[in-house]
C-alpha positions as a Python dict, from the first residue, in 0.01 Angstrom:
ca = {
    (1, 'X'): (0, 0, 0),
    (2, 'X'): (-212, -276, 147),
    (3, 'X'): (-142, -483, 450),
    (4, 'X'): (-227, -841, 531),
    (5, 'X'): (-400, -941, 852),
    (6, 'X'): (-60, -1012, 1008),
    (7, 'X'): (55, -653, 944),
    (8, 'X'): (311, -727, 669),
    (9, 'X'): (334, -516, 351),
    (10, 'X'): (203, -688, 38),
    (11, 'X'): (267, -416, -225),
    (12, 'X'): (76, -154, -420),
    (13, 'X'): (-260, -225, -576),
    (14, 'X'): (-314, -183, -946),
    (15, 'X'): (-544, 112, -883),
    (16, 'X'): (-279, 298, -681),
    (17, 'X'): (-20, 247, -959),
    (18, 'X'): (-267, 371, -1226),
    (19, 'X'): (-351, 684, -1019),
    (20, 'X'): (17, 765, -977),
    (21, 'X'): (82, 719, -1349),
    (22, 'X'): (-209, 946, -1439),
    (23, 'X'): (-88, 1220, -1202),
    (24, 'X'): (274, 1195, -1332),
    (25, 'X'): (147, 1211, -1688),
    (26, 'X'): (-44, 1535, -1624),
    (27, 'X'): (259, 1690, -1452),
    (28, 'X'): (491, 1580, -1740),
    (29, 'X'): (259, 1736, -2002),
    (30, 'X'): (262, 2062, -1806),
    (31, 'X'): (641, 2072, -1787),
    (32, 'X'): (686, 1978, -2154),
    (33, 'X'): (458, 2268, -2264),
    (34, 'X'): (650, 2509, -2044),
    (35, 'X'): (983, 2397, -2187),
    (36, 'X'): (850, 2406, -2545),
    (37, 'X'): (720, 2763, -2511),
    (38, 'X'): (1039, 2874, -2339),
    (39, 'X'): (1259, 2741, -2617),
    (40, 'X'): (1033, 2884, -2887),
    (41, 'X'): (1038, 3230, -2722),
    (42, 'X'): (1418, 3211, -2689),
    (43, 'X'): (1462, 3152, -3064),
    (44, 'X'): (1206, 3420, -3147),
    (45, 'X'): (1384, 3681, -2928),
    (46, 'X'): (1725, 3586, -3064),
    (47, 'X'): (1603, 3634, -3421),
    (48, 'X'): (1441, 3966, -3335),
    (49, 'X'): (1765, 4082, -3171),
    (50, 'X'): (1966, 3994, -3484),
    (51, 'X'): (1722, 4182, -3707),
    (52, 'X'): (1743, 4486, -3477),
    (53, 'X'): (2124, 4479, -3492),
    (54, 'X'): (2119, 4464, -3873),
    (55, 'X'): (1873, 4755, -3893),
    (56, 'X'): (2085, 4959, -3650),
    (57, 'X'): (2401, 4900, -3861),
    (58, 'X'): (2218, 4995, -4180),
    (59, 'X'): (2085, 5316, -4025),
    (60, 'X'): (2432, 5405, -3888),
    (61, 'X'): (2583, 5361, -4235),
    (62, 'X'): (2313, 5570, -4401),
    (63, 'X'): (2353, 5839, -4135),
    (64, 'X'): (2733, 5841, -4189),
    (65, 'X'): (2693, 5882, -4562),
    (66, 'X'): (2425, 6153, -4542),
    (67, 'X'): (2597, 6368, -4275),
    (68, 'X'): (2825, 6518, -4538),
    (69, 'X'): (2548, 6561, -4797),
    (70, 'X'): (2517, 6909, -4937),
    (71, 'X'): (2190, 6855, -5117),
    (72, 'X'): (1949, 6573, -5197),
    (73, 'X'): (1858, 6568, -5567),
    (74, 'X'): (1622, 6270, -5577),
    (75, 'X'): (1454, 6048, -5318),
    (76, 'X'): (1183, 5785, -5328),
    (77, 'X'): (1079, 5478, -5124),
    (78, 'X'): (1382, 5271, -5219),
    (79, 'X'): (1668, 5514, -5299),
    (80, 'X'): (1823, 5849, -5222),
    (81, 'X'): (2050, 6046, -5453),
    (82, 'X'): (2259, 6325, -5299),
    (83, 'X'): (2566, 6550, -5357),
    (84, 'X'): (2841, 6594, -5108),
    (85, 'X'): (3017, 6922, -5035),
    (86, 'X'): (3309, 6809, -5259),
    (87, 'X'): (3074, 6786, -5555),
    (88, 'X'): (3063, 6405, -5573),
    (89, 'X'): (2719, 6260, -5640),
    (90, 'X'): (2608, 5932, -5474),
    (91, 'X'): (2298, 5709, -5478),
    (92, 'X'): (2191, 5479, -5197),
    (93, 'X'): (1946, 5200, -5294),
    (94, 'X'): (1775, 4944, -5079),
}
């Protein structure tokens, strides 16, 4: 702020206003990047958590079905065929 010879305030100079705008712009860009990365990481972690829950449910189901298995007759990368103690034969496919 500049002063006249009588000591009264006259207002901000154009240079002071430009300097303040430049500083505020730099701060705003920093905050926007922080918010952007925070939101992106939130959605990434939420999706990873959902996938982990689905995998846990699938493994629990497979475990439940195979606990009573008497013998496994065929298995490959995408399926398992087994017999239960009762004699029933089942096949699990991915």
